[in-house]
Rosetta silent file (secondary structure, phi, psi, omega in degrees, C-alpha in Angstrom):
SEQUENCE: MNPIVTVQEAVTAFADWMEPTDAELDAIELEMPAILADVDQVDAEIAALESRPAELAARRTRRARRKTLATRVMLANRAGCGEAA
SCORE:     score description
SCORE:     0.000 S_00000001
   1 L     0.000  131.885  176.447  -50.686  -70.491   35.990 S_00000001
   2 L   -89.173  131.242 -179.802  -49.774  -67.910   33.456 S_00000001
   3 L   -72.632  146.121  176.902  -51.311  -64.451   33.812 S_00000001
   4 L   -90.101  125.365  179.640  -53.081  -63.003   30.659 S_00000001
   5 L  -128.594  157.064  173.887  -51.502  -59.750   29.695 S_00000001
   6 L   -93.510  150.756  175.767  -51.898  -57.451   26.798 S_00000001
   7 L   -83.239  110.492 -172.703  -49.178  -56.549   24.399 S_00000001
   8 H   -49.868  -41.360 -174.967  -48.704  -52.840   24.856 S_00000001
   9 H   -66.317  -37.096  177.164  -47.795  -52.120   21.211 S_00000001
  10 H   -62.778  -36.339 -174.998  -50.834  -53.772   20.006 S_00000001
  11 H   -79.583  -37.349 -174.873  -53.168  -51.898   22.320 S_00000001
  12 H   -92.690   -8.953  176.777  -51.623  -48.466   21.665 S_00000001
  13 L   -55.738  -31.038 -178.831  -51.128  -48.911   17.894 S_00000001
  14 L  -113.043   23.635  175.853  -54.580  -47.698   17.233 S_00000001
  15 L   -63.504  150.361 -175.532  -54.837  -45.061   20.002 S_00000001
  16 L   -60.127  -24.587 -175.571  -56.689  -41.753   19.199 S_00000001
  17 L   -79.113  -10.663 -175.855  -53.457  -39.768   19.620 S_00000001
  18 L  -100.906   75.145  179.690  -51.654  -41.718   16.877 S_00000001
  19 L   -95.917  158.082  176.941  -52.962  -39.755   13.818 S_00000001
  20 L   -74.556  149.361 -175.517  -50.915  -39.439   10.625 S_00000001
  21 L   -78.541  166.113  178.608  -48.701  -36.450   10.435 S_00000001
  22 H   -58.046  -39.722 -179.919  -49.290  -33.673    7.847 S_00000001
  23 H   -70.693  -35.418  175.423  -46.339  -34.986    5.855 S_00000001
  24 H   -63.847  -40.778  176.575  -47.705  -38.473    5.774 S_00000001
  25 H   -68.073  -34.133  174.479  -51.122  -37.191    4.550 S_00000001
  26 H   -67.578  -34.052  177.708  -49.316  -35.123    1.844 S_00000001
  27 H   -68.477  -37.450  175.210  -47.375  -38.145    0.732 S_00000001
  28 H   -63.217  -43.802 -175.884  -50.683  -40.047    0.470 S_00000001
  29 H   -65.046  -41.684 -179.821  -52.298  -37.291   -1.405 S_00000001
  30 H   -65.659  -32.426 -179.199  -49.411  -37.248   -3.940 S_00000001
  31 H   -80.508  -15.067 -171.932  -49.728  -41.125   -4.384 S_00000001
  32 H   -54.363  -40.123  172.084  -53.494  -40.980   -4.708 S_00000001
  33 H   -58.541  -34.727  174.220  -53.512  -41.088   -8.554 S_00000001
  34 H   -67.216  -50.103  176.140  -51.397  -44.169   -8.467 S_00000001
  35 H   -53.698  -48.025 -178.746  -53.632  -45.755   -5.827 S_00000001
  36 H   -66.008  -40.467 -179.561  -56.814  -45.030   -7.796 S_00000001
  37 H   -66.054  -37.685  171.613  -55.197  -46.430  -11.104 S_00000001
  38 H   -54.962  -46.338  178.227  -54.230  -49.541   -9.048 S_00000001
  39 H   -61.243  -47.002  174.952  -57.777  -49.822   -7.942 S_00000001
  40 H   -63.301  -37.881 -178.247  -59.146  -49.559  -11.485 S_00000001
  41 H   -67.978  -43.069 -177.037  -56.634  -52.198  -12.660 S_00000001
  42 H   -64.915  -38.735  177.968  -57.745  -54.671  -10.048 S_00000001
  43 H   -61.052  -48.001  177.496  -61.398  -54.024  -10.795 S_00000001
  44 H   -62.414  -37.445  179.459  -60.738  -54.719  -14.501 S_00000001
  45 H   -69.462  -41.590  179.988  -58.816  -57.868  -13.637 S_00000001
  46 H   -64.283  -49.292  179.412  -61.715  -59.092  -11.294 S_00000001
  47 H   -62.671  -30.304  176.640  -64.241  -58.405  -13.990 S_00000001
  48 H   -67.056  -40.895  177.571  -62.226  -60.273  -16.591 S_00000001
  49 H   -71.965  -35.259  179.375  -62.019  -63.331  -14.240 S_00000001
  50 H   -71.534  -23.159 -172.217  -65.681  -63.227  -13.441 S_00000001
  51 L  -107.987  165.268  176.683  -66.851  -63.226  -17.023 S_00000001
  52 L   -70.285  157.959 -174.472  -66.203  -65.530  -19.943 S_00000001
  53 L   -66.489  123.886 -178.427  -63.039  -64.593  -21.805 S_00000001
  54 L  -140.145  158.877  179.469  -64.020  -61.784  -24.133 S_00000001
  55 H   -58.038  -45.324 -176.692  -62.210  -59.171  -26.207 S_00000001
  56 H   -59.751  -46.034  179.383  -63.956  -56.363  -24.191 S_00000001
  57 H   -64.474  -34.988  176.837  -62.654  -57.610  -20.933 S_00000001
  58 H   -71.266  -38.532  179.951  -59.087  -57.903  -22.212 S_00000001
  59 H   -68.937  -43.244 -175.699  -59.143  -54.324  -23.687 S_00000001
  60 H   -59.900  -46.259  176.443  -60.415  -53.071  -20.309 S_00000001
  61 H   -60.710  -42.288  179.306  -57.592  -54.826  -18.475 S_00000001
  62 H   -65.509  -42.021  178.423  -54.974  -53.481  -20.923 S_00000001
  63 H   -59.611  -42.248  176.258  -56.412  -50.011  -20.683 S_00000001
  64 H   -66.782  -40.028  179.307  -56.212  -50.078  -16.842 S_00000001
  65 H   -59.306  -47.918 -177.748  -52.721  -51.505  -16.939 S_00000001
  66 H   -61.514  -39.382  179.436  -51.607  -48.690  -19.295 S_00000001
  67 H   -61.360  -47.896 -178.364  -53.326  -46.106  -17.075 S_00000001
  68 H   -64.890  -45.047  178.144  -51.517  -47.438  -13.980 S_00000001
  69 H   -58.605  -48.380  179.577  -48.076  -47.425  -15.820 S_00000001
  70 H   -62.495  -36.975  178.572  -48.649  -43.873  -17.109 S_00000001
  71 H   -62.119  -42.664 -178.285  -49.643  -42.684  -13.646 S_00000001
  72 H   -65.894  -43.912  174.777  -46.532  -44.194  -12.125 S_00000001
  73 H   -56.864  -42.816 -179.099  -44.350  -42.656  -14.841 S_00000001
  74 H   -61.540  -46.686  178.356  -45.963  -39.248  -14.185 S_00000001
  75 H   -58.597  -44.733 -175.597  -45.288  -39.647  -10.430 S_00000001
  76 H   -66.057  -35.211  179.682  -41.717  -40.807  -10.974 S_00000001
  77 H   -72.164  -40.921  175.164  -41.032  -37.880  -13.270 S_00000001
  78 H   -59.101  -42.553 -179.093  -42.538  -35.458  -10.796 S_00000001
  79 H   -69.270  -37.609 -178.751  -40.342  -36.814   -8.012 S_00000001
  80 H   -66.500  -30.083  176.773  -37.329  -36.790  -10.244 S_00000001
  81 H   -89.996   -7.394 -179.810  -37.762  -33.082  -11.086 S_00000001
  82 L    83.443   15.387 -176.538  -38.425  -32.239   -7.398 S_00000001
  83 L   -80.747  139.209 -177.383  -41.869  -31.064   -8.213 S_00000001
  84 L   -87.350  -45.968 -179.012  -44.343  -31.287   -5.298 S_00000001
  85 L  -169.671    0.000    0.000  -47.677  -31.217   -7.099 S_00000001
């Protein structure tokens, strides 16, 4: 008979003492515009899939894609210049 044991990593991976560091939170905050732009893009794509093909849905998807790309360019330029925020 094999004993049932827990995998220690899986149990402690979500322990209360494992909070993100200040540096990790700062990195997330810097990436938040890109994250929100990605969410808007996915929302637009889902809306386009759920409805009949229409020019309005296509425009919304293109606009969201342009916003995502512009946000990523802004973040890349900011990182390239060494600018924090």
